[in-house]
VOBA-1610 file (N, C-alpha, C; in pm, whole numbers, padded with zeros to 5 digits, always signed):
BEGIN
Unk+00079-00118+00004Unk-00002+00001-00003Unk+00084+00130-00001Unk+00190+00116+00081Unk+00275+00239+00096Unk+00343+00269-00048Unk+00391+00154-00111Unk+00449+00184-00245Unk+00352+00234-00342Unk+00220+00183-00340Unk+00127+00233-00433Unk+00095+00382-00410Unk+00096+00419-00277Unk+00066+00561-00245Unk+00180+00647-00290Unk+00306+00597-00273Unk+00424+00674-00320Unk+00420+00684-00475Unk+00379+00575-00541Unk+00379+00576-00686Unk+00271+00679-00733Unk+00153+00685-00661Unk+00052+00772-00700Unk+00094+00916-00680Unk+00166+00949-00571Unk+00217+01083-00546Unk+00316+01116-00644Unk+00396+01034-00693Unk+00500+01065-00797Unk+00423+01096-00928Unk+00326+01022-00967Unk+00242+01038-01075Unk+00177+01173-01075Unk+00115+01206-00961Unk+00044+01327-00952Unk+00153+01448-00965Unk+00270+01434-00907Unk+00370+01534-00908Unk+00414+01551-01064Unk+00431+01445-01122Unk+00471+01457-01270Unk+00371+01523-01356Unk+00242+01486-01332Unk+00137+01558-01406Unk+00130+01704-01379Unk+00147+01741-01237Unk+00142+01873-01203Unk+00254+01956-01265Unk+00372+01894-01272Unk+00492+01957-01321Unk+00474+01982-01475Unk+00415+01884-01547Unk+00387+01895-01682Unk+00289+02010-01715Unk+00181+02011-01636Unk+00078+02113-01657Unk+00140+02256-01638Unk+00228+02268-01523Unk+00298+02396-01498Unk+00395+02427-01616Unk+00459+02331-01679Unk+00544+02351-01786Unk+00470+02402-01903Unk+00352+02345-01931Unk+00270+02390-02049Unk+00222+02525-02027Unk+00170+02558-01904Unk+00121+02691-01875Unk+00232+02794-01887Unk+00344+02767-01827Unk+00455+02851-01842Unk+00503+02878-01990Unk+00496+02765-02068Unk+00535+02776-02207Unk+00436+02864-02288Unk+00302+02850-02257Unk+00211+02937-02326Unk+00231+03078-02287Unk+00263+03101-02161Unk+00295+03235-02122Unk+00415+03296-02184Unk+00519+03210-02204Unk+00641+03253-02271Unk+00616+03287-02419Unk+00542+03205-02489Unk+00506+03233-02630Unk+00422+03364-02639Unk+00331+03389-02550Unk+00253+03506-02558Unk+00336+03628-02532Unk+00435+03614-02439Unk+00525+03729-02412Unk+00618+03750-02520Unk+00666+03647-02579Unk+00760+03663-02692Unk+00691+03728-02808Unk+00562+03708-02824Unk+00479+03761-02938Unk+00487+03917-02929Unk+00479+03960-02801Unk+00478+04108-02776Unk+00610+04181-02800Unk+00721+04099-02796Unk+00858+04158-02833Unk+00863+04160-02988Unk+00811+04251-03048Unk+00797+04253-03190Unk+00844+04387-03257Unk+00902+04367-03377Unk+00934+04481-03462Unk+00829+04479-03567Unk+00757+04589-03590Unk+00641+04587-03677Unk+00674+04577-03823Unk+00732+04466-03871Unk+00746+04448-04020Unk+00619+04415-04081Unk+00601+04425-04211Unk+00481+04398-04277Unk+00507+04306-04405Unk+00438+04201-04428Unk+00310+04161-04361Unk+00341+04068-04235Unk+00471+04028-04214Unk+00510+03939-04117Unk+00592+04009-04011Unk+00543+04030-03884Unk+00624+04098-03776Unk+00740+04014-03740Unk+00849+04084-03698Unk+00960+04017-03641Unk+00942+03997-03486Unk+00934+03880-03444Unk+00917+03857-03301Unk+01024+03766-03238Unk+01016+03743-03113Unk+01106+03655-03051Unk+01043+03511-03031Unk+00935+03481-03105Unk+00861+03357-03088Unk+00943+03234-03145Unk+01025+03252-03243Unk+01102+03135-03293Unk+01203+03093-03190Unk+01264+03193-03123Unk+01352+03155-03015Unk+01282+03075-02902Unk+01158+03134-02861Unk+01078+03063-02757Unk+01042+02924-02799Unk+01007+02902-02924Unk+00968+02771-02967Unk+01085+02677-02962Unk+01205+02722-03001Unk+01327+02639-02997Unk+01355+02601-02853Unk+01344+02691-02764Unk+01375+02664-02633Unk+01277+02578-02559Unk+01145+02598-02589Unk+01045+02509-02527Unk+01059+02366-02576Unk+01080+02352-02715Unk+01100+02216-02759Unk+01216+02148-02689Unk+01329+02222-02687Unk+01447+02175-02623Unk+01440+02138-02480Unk+01366+02218-02409Unk+01349+02194-02262Unk+01241+02085-02230Unk+01126+02102-02292Unk+01015+02020-02261Unk+01011+01886-02333Unk+01085+01871-02444Unk+01090+01746-02517Unk+00994+01755-02633Unk+00997+01673-02727Unk+00912+01673-02841Unk+00762+01675-02817Unk+00712+01578-02729Unk+00568+01564-02710Unk+00510+01695-02635Unk+00571+01718-02521Unk+00524+01816-02438Unk+00547+01958-02504Unk+00655+01973-02571Unk+00681+02096-02645Unk+00580+02120-02745Unk+00555+02020-02834Unk+00442+02039-02931Unk+00305+02066-02865Unk+00281+01991-02756Unk+00156+02011-02682Unk+00139+02151-02626Unk+00247+02215-02588Unk+00255+02354-02538Unk+00220+02454-02651Unk+00280+02426-02761Unk+00247+02515-02884Unk+00100+02494-02921Unk+00049+02370-02922Unk-00090+02346-02954Unk-00193+02420-02855Unk-00145+02418-02735Unk-00228+02490-02630Unk-00226+02638-02654Unk-00109+02690-02685Unk-00094+02831-02717Unk-00178+02875-02845Unk-00180+02787-02939Unk-00265+02816-03061Unk-00415+02808-03029Unk-00448+02702-02940Unk-00587+02694-02904Unk-00640+02814-02822Unk-00558+02860-02727Unk-00590+02977-02650Unk-00608+03101-02740Unk-00513+03121-02831Unk-00528+03224-02929Unk-00642+03225-03015Unk-00681+03095-03059Unk-00784+03078-03157Unk-00917+03111-03083Unk-00926+03097-02948Unk-01042+03122-02875Unk-01059+03275-02846Unk-00968+03346-02890Unk-00979+03493-02879Unk-00883+03565-02785Unk-00805+03489-02710Unk-00723+03553-02613Unk-00603+03629-02689Unk-00571+03750-02641Unk-00474+03836-02724Unk-00323+03786-02698Unk-00300+03671-02750Unk-00168+03619-02723Unk-00076+03625-02850Unk-00138+03663-02964Unk-00055+03662-03080Unk+00013+03794-03096Unk+00089+03810-03201Unk+00168+03937-03224Unk+00069+04056-03230Unk+00115+04172-03181Unk+00028+04291-03181Unk-00092+04279-03092Unk-00092+04181-02998Unk-00197+04170-02910Unk-00321+04121-02971Unk-00313+04048-03083Unk-00438+03990-03156Unk-00463+03862-03103Unk-00590+03820-03130Unk-00633+03684-03102Unk-00752+03647-03197Unk-00790+03517-03199Unk-00896+03477-03277Unk-00854+03388-03398Unk-00952+03318-03453Unk-00925+03231-03561Unk-00874+03306-03685Unk-00916+03432-03702Unk-00882+03511-03818Unk-00736+03532-03832Unk-00664+03529-03709Unk-00515+03538-03716Unk-00448+03416-03770Unk-00504+03297-03745Unk-00461+03176-03787Unk-00486+03163-03936Unk-00596+03220-03984Unk-00628+03218-04127Unk-00561+03331-04203Unk-00492+03419-04132Unk-00429+03533-04197Unk-00292+03509-04252Unk-00224+03614-04290Unk-00085+03598-04348Unk+00016+03524-04260Unk+00005+03538-04139Unk+00108+03465-04045Unk+00062+03332-03998Unk-00063+03288-04035Unk-00104+03163-03984Unk-00024+03037-04012Unk+00043+03037-04128Unk+00135+02926-04162Unk+00252+02917-04069Unk+00301+03032-04031Unk+00422+03030-03936Unk+00370+02983-03803Unk+00260+03022-03757Unk+00209+02983-03624Unk+00190+02825-03623Unk+00128+02772-03730Unk+00108+02633-03729Unk+00240+02557-03740Unk+00335+02615-03815Unk+00470+02556-03827Unk+00544+02542-03703Unk+00502+02628-03605Unk+00560+02626-03470Unk+00544+02473-03411Unk+00438+02413-03443Unk+00399+02274-03382Unk+00514+02175-03424Unk+00539+02166-03556Unk+00643+02079-03597Unk+00782+02114-03558Unk+00805+02251-03547Unk+00933+02298-03504Unk+00959+02261-03360Unk+00869+02278-03278Unk+00885+02244-03132Unk+00912+02086-03126Unk+00841+02012-03198Unk+00864+01862-03196Unk+00999+01832-03239Unk+01048+01883-03353Unk+01183+01857-03416Unk+01292+01894-03306Unk+01274+02017-03258Unk+01375+02073-03166Unk+01382+01974-03036Unk+01263+01932-02992Unk+01264+01851-02872Unk+01324+01714-02903Unk+01292+01650-03017Unk+01360+01538-03051Unk+01512+01550-03059Unk+01557+01651-03124Unk+01703+01668-03135Unk+01767+01686-02995Unk+01704+01766-02908Unk+01754+01786-02775Unk+01758+01658-02699Unk+01656+01581-02715Unk+01654+01446-02646Unk+01767+01351-02696Unk+01789+01356-02823Unk+01906+01274-02875Unk+02035+01328-02832Unk+02057+01456-02836Unk+02178+01521-02785Unk+02198+01490-02643Unk+02101+01492-02561Unk+02111+01455-02423Unk+02157+01313-02384Unk+02111+01228-02475Unk+02161+01083-02465Unk+02305+01075-02502Unk+02354+01163-02589Unk+02487+01146-02626Unk+02578+01189-02511Unk+02533+01279-02429Unk+02610+01338-02319Unk+02585+01291-02191Unk+02484+01199-02171Unk+02445+01149-02037Unk+02561+01046-02000Unk+02638+01093-01913Unk+02754+01009-01863Unk+02735+00952-01733Unk+02614+00958-01680Unk+02588+00907-01540Unk+02598+00756-01535Unk+02664+00706-01441Unk+02681+00563-01412Unk+02552+00510-01346Unk+02510+00395-01382Unk+02384+00348-01317Unk+02409+00329-01171Unk+02310+00369-01082Unk+02322+00367-00944Unk+02308+00227-00884Unk+02367+00206-00770Unk+02349+00081-00700Unk+02320+00104-00551Unk+02235+00021-00494Unk+02196+00049-00359Unk+02314+00019-00266Unk+02338+00111-00166Unk+02432+00090-00060Unk+02369+00002+00055Unk+02416-00117+00068Unk+02354-00216+00153Unk+02343-00153+00293Unk+02211-00166+00344Unk+02197-00125+00482Unk+02145+00024+00499Unk+02159+00099+00394Unk+02130+00243+00401Unk+02008+00282+00314Unk+01984+00212+00212Unk+01863+00253+00132Unk+01906+00364+00030Unk+02031+00408+00032Unk+02068+00514-00052Unk+02135+00466-00176Unk+02134+00552-00285Unk+02200+00506-00406Unk+02343+00577-00411Unk+02437+00506-00472Unk+02570+00550-00488Unk+02599+00559-00635Unk+02673+00669-00671Unk+02711+00679-00813Unk+02864+00696-00827Unk+02916+00649-00941Unk+03056+00679-00963Unk+03084+00830-00982Unk+03203+00860-00978Unk+03240+01009-01001Unk+03194+01055-01134Unk+03159+01184-01156Unk+03113+01231-01282Unk+03214+01213-01389Unk+03172+01176-01509Unk+03258+01152-01619Unk+03226+01249-01728Unk+03296+01368-01743Unk+03253+01461-01841Unk+03257+01400-01982Unk+03179+01456-02072Unk+03170+01407-02206Unk+03305+01449-02274Unk+03353+01354-02369Unk+03470+01390-02440Unk+03438+01495-02542Unk+03547+01555-02603Unk+03534+01656-02696Unk+03450+01608-02811Unk+03469+01495-02863Unk+03397+01439-02978Unk+03252+01424-02943Unk+03221+01378-02829Unk+03080+01366-02788Unk+03009+01498-02771Unk+03083+01598-02712Unk+03028+01730-02710Unk+03003+01798-02849Unk+03085+01777-02940Unk+03078+01830-03072Unk+02951+01763-03138Unk+02939+01625-03118Unk+02819+01558-03177Unk+02691+01615-03114Unk+02690+01646-02980Unk+02570+01698-02919Unk+02535+01838-02977Unk+02641+01920-02987Unk+02613+02050-03043Unk+02567+02033-03190Unk+02621+01949-03267Unk+02586+01923-03407Unk+02436+01883-03414Unk+02390+01791-03323Unk+02257+01747-03317Unk+02163+01864-03284Unk+02199+01944-03178Unk+02109+02058-03145Unk+02103+02155-03260Unk+02213+02181-03330Unk+02220+02271-03455Unk+02125+02217-03555Unk+02134+02095-03584Unk+02056+02030-03690Unk+01910+02043-03659Unk+01881+02021-03527Unk+01736+02035-03484Unk+01687+02181-03506Unk+01777+02276-03464Unk+01728+02415-03483Unk+01713+02453-03630Unk+01809+02405-03714Unk+01796+02433-03858Unk+01662+02368-03912Unk+01639+02241-03873Unk+01518+02176-03929Unk+01390+02243-03873Unk+01401+02285-03751Unk+01281+02359-03697Unk+01254+02490-03773Unk+01359+02562-03813Unk+01337+02681-03882Unk+01293+02655-04021Unk+01340+02543-04083Unk+01296+02510-04227Unk+01146+02478-04216Unk+01096+02407-04118Unk+00957+02376-04131Unk+00868+02496-04102Unk+00913+02589-04021Unk+00843+02708-03992Unk+00817+02784-04127Unk+00931+02805-04197Unk+00919+02871-04327Unk+00849+02799-04432Unk+00868+02658-04435Unk+00801+02577-04533Unk+00649+02582-04514Unk+00606+02598-04394Unk+00453+02624-04374Unk+00417+02764-04392Unk+00505+02865-04344Unk+00464+03001-04344Unk+00472+03075-04473Unk+00573+03048-04561Unk+00592+03118-04685Unk+00485+03091-04778Unk+00456+02964-04814Unk+00345+02940-04909Unk+00209+02987-04863Unk+00178+02977-04727Unk+00058+03027-04679Unk+00054+03182-04693Unk+00163+03249-04667Unk+00168+03389-04689Unk+00137+03430-04830Unk+00194+03361-04926Unk+00165+03386-05067Unk+00018+03349-05099Unk-00036+03244-05048Unk-00178+03208-05079Unk-00269+03310-05015Unk-00254+03354-04897Unk-00339+03433-04818Unk-00346+03582-04865Unk-00229+03628-04914Unk-00221+03765-04963Unk-00236+03787-05116Unk-00222+03670-05186Unk-00227+03685-05328Unk-00091+03726-05393Unk+00012+03743-05321Unk+00134+03773-05369Unk+00202+03645-05424Unk+00294+03658-05519Unk+00354+03539-05570Unk+00453+03474-05472Unk+00488+03355-05505Unk+00573+03280-05400Unk+00711+03361-05392Unk+00760+03415-05509Unk+00881+03489-05510Unk+00879+03608-05418Unk+00763+03674-05422Unk+00746+03797-05341Unk+00727+03757-05196Unk+00665+03641-05170Unk+00646+03590-05037Unk+00780+03559-04965Unk+00867+03501-05044Unk+01004+03468-05002Unk+01073+03598-04961Unk+01065+03694-05042Unk+01130+03829-05014Unk+01074+03898-04900Unk+00941+03880-04874Unk+00878+03951-04760Unk+00871+03864-04628Unk+00868+03737-04642Unk+00847+03649-04533Unk+00957+03556-04495Unk+01071+03574-04563Unk+01183+03479-04526Unk+01313+03560-04521Unk+01352+03622-04626Unk+01485+03687-04643Unk+01511+03785-04525Unk+01407+03876-04493Unk+01441+03972-04387Unk+01470+03912-04245Unk+01433+03788-04226Unk+01446+03722-04097Unk+01564+03628-04085Unk+01637+03609-04188Unk+01741+03516-04183Unk+01850+03543-04075Unk+01902+03659-04079Unk+02009+03691-03985Unk+01959+03679-03841Unk+01845+03731-03815Unk+01785+03731-03685Unk+01771+03580-03643Unk+01725+03499-03728Unk+01701+03352-03692Unk+01834+03281-03672Unk+01935+03321-03742Unk+02062+03263-03715Unk+02116+03295-03575Unk+02096+03414-03531Unk+02131+03454-03396Unk+02049+03386-03296Unk+01911+03372-03320Unk+01826+03301-03225Unk+01867+03145-03220Unk+01909+03089-03324Unk+01942+02954-03320Unk+02069+02934-03241Unk+02164+03022-03254Unk+02284+03021-03181Unk+02255+03030-03033Unk+02163+03124-02993Unk+02137+03137-02848Unk+02067+03022-02793Unk+01980+02970-02874Unk+01899+02846-02833Unk+01994+02723-02810Unk+02091+02697-02901Unk+02180+02588-02897Unk+02270+02612-02773Unk+02321+02721-02759Unk+02407+02753-02648Unk+02349+02735-02513Unk+02214+02789-02507Unk+02143+02773-02383Unk+02104+02622-02344Unk+02071+02548-02441Unk+02025+02408-02431Unk+02149+02327-02396Unk+02264+02357-02450Unk+02390+02280-02430Unk+02435+02309-02288Unk+02429+02438-02246Unk+02465+02465-02105Unk+02374+02403-02009Unk+02248+02401-02034Unk+02148+02330-01947Unk+02172+02188-01937Unk+02210+02117-02046Unk+02239+01978-02051Unk+02364+01947-01962Unk+02464+02031-01970Unk+02583+02012-01884Unk+02555+02020-01747Unk+02467+02117-01706Unk+02441+02133-01563Unk+02351+02014-01506Unk+02255+01968-01593Unk+02173+01855-01553Unk+02264+01728-01538Unk+02365+01708-01639Unk+02444+01590-01632Unk+02535+01593-01494Unk+02584+01712-01469Unk+02664+01716-01334Unk+02586+01697-01213Unk+02456+01745-01209Unk+02372+01718-01095Unk+02335+01578-01088Unk+02309+01516-01198Unk+02269+01372-01200Unk+02378+01283-01147Unk+02499+01324-01164Unk+02616+01241-01122Unk+02646+01261-00977Unk+02582+01348-00907Unk+02614+01363-00760Unk+02542+01256-00688Unk+02602+01209-00573Unk+02544+01118-00480Unk+02408+01162-00430Unk+02320+01066-00417Unk+02189+01096-00363Unk+02179+01070-00211
//
Protein backbone atom coordinates (compact mmCIF):
# COMPACT_ATOMS: atom_id res chain seq x y z
CA UNK A 1 0.00 0.00 0.00
CA UNK A 2 2.80 2.39 0.89
CA UNK A 3 4.52 1.77 -2.45
CA UNK A 4 1.25 2.33 -4.29
CA UNK A 5 0.69 5.59 -2.42
CA UNK A 6 4.22 6.75 -3.21
CA UNK A 7 3.77 5.81 -6.86
CA UNK A 8 0.49 7.75 -6.99
CA UNK A 9 2.16 10.78 -5.39
CA UNK A 10 4.96 10.65 -7.97
CA UNK A 11 2.44 10.39 -10.82
CA UNK A 12 0.50 13.35 -9.50
CA UNK A 13 3.69 15.34 -9.12
CA UNK A 14 4.74 14.54 -12.69
CA UNK A 15 1.34 15.56 -14.04
CA UNK A 16 1.43 18.77 -12.03
CA UNK A 17 4.92 19.60 -13.29
CA UNK A 18 3.86 18.97 -16.88
CA UNK A 19 0.80 21.18 -16.52
CA UNK A 20 2.95 23.92 -15.00
CA UNK A 21 5.44 23.52 -17.85
CA UNK A 22 2.71 23.86 -20.47
CA UNK A 23 1.18 26.91 -18.79
CA UNK A 24 4.59 28.55 -18.43
CA UNK A 25 5.34 27.76 -22.07
CA UNK A 26 2.08 29.33 -23.24
CA UNK A 27 2.96 32.41 -21.21
CA UNK A 28 6.44 32.53 -22.72
CA UNK A 29 5.06 32.29 -26.26
CA UNK A 30 2.54 35.03 -25.55
CA UNK A 31 5.22 37.28 -24.04
CA UNK A 32 7.63 36.65 -26.92
CA UNK A 33 4.90 37.65 -29.38
CA UNK A 34 4.79 41.08 -27.73
CA UNK A 35 8.53 41.57 -28.32
CA UNK A 36 7.99 42.54 -31.92
CA UNK A 37 9.34 44.83 -34.62
CA UNK A 38 6.40 45.86 -36.83
CA UNK A 39 7.51 44.45 -40.18
CA UNK A 40 4.78 43.95 -42.79
CA UNK A 41 3.12 41.60 -43.53
CA UNK A 42 5.04 39.36 -41.07
CA UNK A 43 6.24 40.98 -37.83
CA UNK A 44 9.64 40.18 -36.39
CA UNK A 45 9.13 38.58 -32.97
CA UNK A 46 11.04 36.47 -30.49
CA UNK A 47 8.65 33.54 -30.90
CA UNK A 48 11.00 31.38 -32.93
CA UNK A 49 13.54 31.54 -30.11
CA UNK A 50 10.81 30.67 -27.60
CA UNK A 51 9.71 27.69 -29.73
CA UNK A 52 13.27 26.35 -29.95
CA UNK A 53 13.79 26.67 -26.21
CA UNK A 54 10.43 25.14 -25.32
CA UNK A 55 11.01 22.16 -27.58
CA UNK A 56 14.52 21.69 -26.25
CA UNK A 57 13.53 21.94 -22.59
CA UNK A 58 10.14 20.18 -22.59
CA UNK A 59 10.88 17.53 -25.19
CA UNK A 60 9.09 16.70 -28.43
CA UNK A 61 5.67 15.68 -27.12
CA UNK A 62 5.25 18.23 -24.35
CA UNK A 63 6.85 20.97 -26.44
CA UNK A 64 4.41 20.39 -29.30
CA UNK A 65 1.53 20.14 -26.81
CA UNK A 66 2.53 23.52 -25.39
CA UNK A 67 2.46 25.13 -28.83
CA UNK A 68 -0.90 23.47 -29.56
CA UNK A 69 -2.27 24.86 -26.29
CA UNK A 70 -0.98 28.32 -27.19
CA UNK A 71 -2.65 28.17 -30.61
CA UNK A 72 -5.89 26.96 -29.05
CA UNK A 73 -5.89 29.78 -26.50
CA UNK A 74 -5.24 32.30 -29.27
CA UNK A 75 -7.91 30.81 -31.53
CA UNK A 76 -10.44 31.25 -28.72
CA UNK A 77 -9.78 34.98 -28.80
CA UNK A 78 -7.14 35.56 -26.14
CA UNK A 79 -4.74 38.35 -27.22
CA UNK A 80 -1.66 36.15 -27.26
CA UNK A 81 -0.54 36.60 -30.86
CA UNK A 82 1.67 39.38 -32.23
CA UNK A 83 0.31 42.92 -31.85
CA UNK A 84 -1.96 41.69 -29.06
CA UNK A 85 -4.32 39.98 -31.50
CA UNK A 86 -6.35 36.83 -31.04
CA UNK A 87 -8.98 34.78 -32.79
CA UNK A 88 -9.25 32.29 -35.64
CA UNK A 89 -8.81 35.11 -38.16
CA UNK A 90 -5.14 35.40 -37.16
CA UNK A 91 -4.55 31.73 -37.91
CA UNK A 92 -6.27 32.17 -41.27
CA UNK A 93 -4.31 35.35 -42.00
CA UNK A 94 -0.86 35.95 -43.51
CA UNK A 95 1.04 34.70 -40.45
CA UNK A 96 -1.09 31.61 -39.85
CA UNK A 97 1.31 29.26 -41.61
CA UNK A 98 4.19 30.33 -39.40
CA UNK A 99 2.12 29.77 -36.26
CA UNK A 100 1.07 26.29 -37.35
CA UNK A 101 4.68 25.56 -38.32
CA UNK A 102 5.64 26.15 -34.68
CA UNK A 103 4.03 22.79 -33.85
CA UNK A 104 6.40 20.73 -35.99
CA UNK A 105 9.32 22.99 -35.07
CA UNK A 106 8.86 22.39 -31.34
CA UNK A 107 8.65 18.63 -31.90
CA UNK A 108 11.78 18.55 -34.07
CA UNK A 109 13.79 20.64 -31.63
CA UNK A 110 12.59 18.50 -28.75
CA UNK A 111 13.60 15.31 -30.52
CA UNK A 112 17.03 16.72 -31.36
CA UNK A 113 17.59 17.89 -27.78
CA UNK A 114 16.57 14.47 -26.45
CA UNK A 115 19.03 12.73 -28.75
CA UNK A 116 21.77 15.22 -27.87
CA UNK A 117 21.10 14.58 -24.19
CA UNK A 118 21.54 10.86 -24.67
CA UNK A 119 24.91 11.49 -26.24
CA UNK A 120 26.17 13.42 -23.23
CA UNK A 121 24.53 11.50 -20.42
CA UNK A 122 27.56 10.09 -18.66
CA UNK A 123 25.87 9.05 -15.44
CA UNK A 124 26.79 5.60 -14.20
CA UNK A 125 23.85 3.44 -13.17
CA UNK A 126 23.25 3.65 -9.44
CA UNK A 127 23.48 0.80 -6.99
CA UNK A 128 22.02 0.49 -3.56
CA UNK A 129 24.36 0.86 -0.61
CA UNK A 130 23.53 -2.13 1.56
CA UNK A 131 21.86 -1.24 4.83
CA UNK A 132 21.33 2.43 4.00
CA UNK A 133 18.70 2.49 1.25
CA UNK A 134 20.73 5.16 -0.51
CA UNK A 135 22.03 5.11 -4.07
CA UNK A 136 25.69 5.55 -4.86
CA UNK A 137 27.11 6.81 -8.13
CA UNK A 138 30.54 6.81 -9.61
CA UNK A 139 32.40 10.08 -10.02
CA UNK A 140 31.12 12.33 -12.82
CA UNK A 141 32.60 11.52 -16.19
CA UNK A 142 32.56 14.61 -18.41
CA UNK A 143 31.74 14.08 -22.05
CA UNK A 144 34.68 13.86 -24.41
CA UNK A 145 35.33 16.57 -26.95
CA UNK A 146 33.99 14.41 -29.76
CA UNK A 147 30.79 13.65 -27.87
CA UNK A 148 30.29 17.33 -27.05
CA UNK A 149 30.71 18.27 -30.70
CA UNK A 150 28.20 15.61 -31.74
CA UNK A 151 25.74 16.98 -29.19
CA UNK A 152 26.15 20.54 -30.48
CA UNK A 153 25.81 19.28 -34.06
CA UNK A 154 22.56 17.48 -33.17
CA UNK A 155 21.13 20.58 -31.48
CA UNK A 156 22.16 22.73 -34.44
CA UNK A 157 20.59 20.31 -36.90
CA UNK A 158 17.40 20.33 -34.86
CA UNK A 159 17.31 24.14 -34.81
CA UNK A 160 17.89 24.34 -38.57
CA UNK A 161 15.21 21.71 -39.25
CA UNK A 162 12.80 23.58 -36.98
CA UNK A 163 13.38 26.85 -38.83
CA UNK A 164 12.95 25.11 -42.19
CA UNK A 165 9.54 23.69 -41.29
CA UNK A 166 8.38 27.07 -39.96
CA UNK A 167 9.19 28.75 -43.28
CA UNK A 168 8.01 25.75 -45.31
CA UNK A 169 4.58 26.24 -43.74
CA UNK A 170 4.68 30.01 -43.44
CA UNK A 171 5.91 31.27 -46.80
CA UNK A 172 3.47 29.37 -49.08
CA UNK A 173 0.57 30.29 -46.79
CA UNK A 174 1.69 33.93 -46.88
CA UNK A 175 1.66 33.83 -50.67
CA UNK A 176 -1.75 32.14 -50.76
CA UNK A 177 -3.47 34.35 -48.19
CA UNK A 178 -2.21 37.65 -49.61
CA UNK A 179 -2.28 36.82 -53.30
CA UNK A 180 1.36 37.74 -53.75
CA UNK A 181 3.54 35.38 -55.74
CA UNK A 182 5.80 32.86 -54.08
CA UNK A 183 8.87 34.85 -55.02
CA UNK A 184 7.46 37.97 -53.39
CA UNK A 185 6.49 35.94 -50.33
CA UNK A 186 10.06 34.70 -49.98
CA UNK A 187 11.28 38.29 -50.17
CA UNK A 188 8.76 39.50 -47.59
CA UNK A 189 8.44 36.52 -45.32
CA UNK A 190 11.84 34.82 -45.27
CA UNK A 191 14.82 36.90 -46.40
CA UNK A 192 14.42 39.74 -43.84
CA UNK A 193 14.45 37.27 -40.97
CA UNK A 194 17.42 35.07 -41.84
CA UNK A 195 20.09 36.95 -39.88
CA UNK A 196 17.89 37.24 -36.80
CA UNK A 197 17.02 33.57 -36.94
CA UNK A 198 20.69 32.61 -37.16
CA UNK A 199 21.29 34.55 -33.96
CA UNK A 200 18.26 32.97 -32.28
CA UNK A 201 19.43 29.50 -33.24
CA UNK A 202 22.86 30.21 -31.79
CA UNK A 203 21.34 31.44 -28.52
CA UNK A 204 19.02 28.44 -28.29
CA UNK A 205 21.77 25.89 -28.96
CA UNK A 206 24.11 27.54 -26.46
CA UNK A 207 21.41 27.71 -23.77
CA UNK A 208 20.29 24.10 -24.25
CA UNK A 209 23.86 22.83 -24.30
CA UNK A 210 24.65 24.70 -21.08
CA UNK A 211 21.50 23.33 -19.46
CA UNK A 212 22.40 19.79 -20.48
CA UNK A 213 25.84 20.11 -18.88
CA UNK A 214 24.33 21.35 -15.63
CA UNK A 215 21.78 18.53 -15.53
CA UNK A 216 24.47 15.95 -16.27
CA UNK A 217 26.65 17.19 -13.40
CA UNK A 218 23.74 17.22 -10.96
CA UNK A 219 22.66 13.73 -12.00
CA UNK A 220 26.15 12.42 -11.22
CA UNK A 221 26.09 13.65 -7.62
CA UNK A 222 25.44 11.10 -4.86
CA UNK A 223 21.85 11.00 -3.61
